GUZALO-444982 format. One record per residue (C-alpha): x, y, z. Coordinates in steps of 0.05 Angstrom, whole numbers, plus 5000, padded with zeros to 4 digits. Layout:
XYZ...
//
This chain:
652937006045652736426094654535716073647435446071645036006025651135895980649635145977642335265958644435775905649535285876644134745871639435225836645035415787646434685771639034555758638735175715644434925671641334235666634934575643638734965591642134325568635333975561632534575523638534595475638033845463630533905449631734485400637434135364633733465365640033085345641732595402648032375365650933075376647433295440643832755478638232895527639932915602635432315614639131905562645832085593643131915663641131215637648031125605651231325671647130815709649230285659656530465671655730405746652729715738658329475692663128985726669129325693667230025716671130015782677429725749677230265695676330835744681630555790686630505733685931235716685531445789691931075806696031365749693532085755694032095831701031795831703332315780700232875822703532635887710332565854709633265825707633535893713733215927718533425872715734135869716234235945723333955951726234315891722734975909725734955978732634795951732435315895730135845945736635755982741135645922741536115862745435585823739835075830734635605812738335785748739335055729731934895738729135515704729735285631726434615646720634935684719535445627719834875576714534465612710035075618710435285545710434625506703134415489700533805526699033445461706333525438708733235504703932645497706232485426713632555444712932125507709531565467716431405439719331295509713631125557708830535557701630745541699430495610704130995644702931595599697531885644702131855704707932205669703532755638700132885705706932965737709533435683703333875683702933955759710334035775711234755750704934975786707334705853714534925843712935645826707535725879711835445935717535905914712836495918710636275987717736226012719536895981713237196013715537036084715037696121721838036118720538386184719137716218725737466190729238076221725837936288728137216284735237446272735137926331732037406377736636856351730736396336733435706315732535516242727634946254723335406296723535936242721735406191715835166232713135836255714836316198716835986132711935396129705835826149707736306093708335736043701835376060696735846027700835815962701635065967694234965979692535385919697634995877694534335899687534575882689634815813694234225801688933705817684233985766689834055714692633355724685833025713684733395648691733265622692032555648685432335616687332675551693932295551690331635564685531785506691031935456695431355479689430885486691930665554688730005574683829985633683030735635677531255628681131555569680930885533673330835545672231545521676031385457671530795442665231185459667331705408669331165357662430845361658931535361656231395430654732105453651131865516657331465535661932075524657532505568656831955621664431855625665432605628660832635688664832075720671332465709668433095740665532715800672032325814676532935806672133375851671432835904678932705904680433455909675833525969678732916004685933105989685133826013681633576076687533116091692633646071689534156119689233636174696633486166698634226164693734546213699034526267703135006224697735446193692635506250695035126312690035456359684335116320685734476358682334826417676034976377672834356345667434726307672335216275677234646262671934246224670034856183677334966166678534236146672334206102672334896071678835226089675135746129677935836200674136476214670936486283663536626293661437286324663437326396668536766387674637226383679337486435678338216422679038566488678439296468683939716497681940396523686240726472684240886402691540936378691740226350692040536281698140906303702240266300701340246225702440986218708840956258711340366217710540756154715041326176721541396137728241626161730742306138736842746147739642906216744443486225747843196286746842926356746543266423750342816470749942796545756642676581758841946586759041986662751442026662751241326631754140946690750840306714744740366758746140176830739439856846738039296895731639136857734939016790732738376756738537886751736937266709740336636734746736436700748537126672755537156701758437526641753138076647754438166721761838226708760738746653756139156698761039126755767039336713763539906677764739586608759839846555755039336526755539716461759440326437758540746374764341146348763141646293757341246262754641526197749041296151746741556083740641386042740141585968745742085977742542416038745742396107741242066158746141986215752542386222758442236269754241916325758241736388754841356443756540886501751040416526752540176596749139616635743739886682742540526643736840796601738241196538732241556507732841726433728442326421726842786363721642906309718842326269723242126211729642416241733741766243731741446309729640776278735740756234740140836295736440276330737239826269744739946270744939776344741039136329745738946273740238976220743339566183750639676169753240386180756740736122762140996168764540936239765040336285760039926326763439556384759439046423761538676485763137946475757037486474752138066477744937826473739838306445732438386454727538876422720539156417720139366345716239936316711539406288709338816331712538286285708637706315707037026284699737186275697436456271700536286339697736406408700536946453704136416494707336096433709736776409713136896476716136196476719036266406725436586432731336156456731535996531724436246537720236076598715835456595708335486585706835676657712336196657709936506592702836506618705036846682708837386643702837506598698137546658702638066689701638466624694038386630693237826579689937186603688336836537694836476521693335816486686435796454686736416410691436646355694137346363691037516296684437576336687438066386686538806387692439256369693939416441693938686461698738506405703239066429703538766498705038076470710938376432713238686498712738016534716737666480722238186488722038126564722637366560729537416529735537366576738837966545744538466557741339026517734139156500731939666447724839916444722240316384716040726401714140166449708040516480704240616414697140346422697340326498693240746546696341056608694740466652697939976604704040426595705040426671704339666672709439556617714240056649713839676714715239016678721139326641724239546707722838876739725838456683731038896649733739396699740739106692740639156616742939726573736039996554734940436492727940726482725741126422720241626437718642356423712842376473714642826531709942496580713041816564720042106575717842376643714841696662721241346643725241836685720741686745722040936740729440936725735041336757740641326705736941626645740341986588736542356533739842386465736242866419737142746345736243336298
//
């Protein structure tokens, strides 16, 4: 349903309910209990003409809004702190549970002993909203994609960049939902507190006197005012909140004014038809990325090793040598392994996954890990990346070894552009350098579109480019050609040779044609078959 149809349907629904109200009032015929809509409308007009109306509304608005903003700030700060400190989380838990379970009326009565009636709406609004914000923000932080966190660890993404590109975008949907729910809740609780406490210059105070004088029209009129003010404030606040946070949640929207306006007004950033970046790859294996990601690691009986002398550095004049990598050149020249595994073992749930794996990874060599799906290839890569600790054996890395990887999943920041995803790594190329790298992979849209709008094959190539942008000593690629057609595979192989030929390269694949293609591009290739 498009937005205009929904607006018309909403208007019809409102008119229908007003009609039912008028019918019920006519049937009951007791205006003291249920006034007619016309009488309430006249009472509302009288309120609007009253000189004290603005002061009364402002009094309630100021207190409720201040309480909400204080609750939002406290909830955000304490949620972030408690997410990093188990001690703080434990200390806050009883208080949060208490606020959630104690009835609002009990809080109001108790607070009347300590808080001035004029401030009661502020305090109650704060207490009611705080747990909503606190718990939702904690969920958002906890919901940060664990695989993205692992990628950030491998790529050594600085904390502030992780916060901006991964953690805050994960928090924002939960925070927005908390604000929407909290705004509605704080107005209900705040006005109720003002009514019970008879706060001066407040809507609650006026409601109390309307009820005292059996002024049903006045009660209904003030209720309409409460609804209108709370809805208007919610719309304005969410508009400003999205405006302030759009650079975290949907930064590419700055390039699309129409979509940006839709997002700010309604929280809907979806592009219109034909507005996406979806260049269809000529492969239909995009679904294979998900399927490959779901594969689990199972038992491996042993490893078939090739002799160590086949893993000597490649002697190539065309090897890519990033500037400033003196340590890497020294390692390559001296034949020192970038990484060495000695008797590495790994068990899961009592089952042996890897058993006594020995391996030397030398600069300028390619090691292909082959074998059936689920045989332990990804587990071995995770050990090499430092994401999984072996149960036995030793992993020895050369000093100051820098790693890069193409994971089994793309692990991209979906809200960012392709260029921003490439530039997220330390010492990444600038915008023009990232754009050039992406162009060499066949991707020309680098700034104006989020990668969430890309096809599976395009995302795969962005993940490749991010890995190639790292000035690394060892690069590990897990099923890197999934979702790519033959032309794209050739392109990425060429880029791998161009950018990483001096690295220790480890590639996981069980596809024989891919193994043959790798052997055509690189001279020092060793195949390690697991199973």
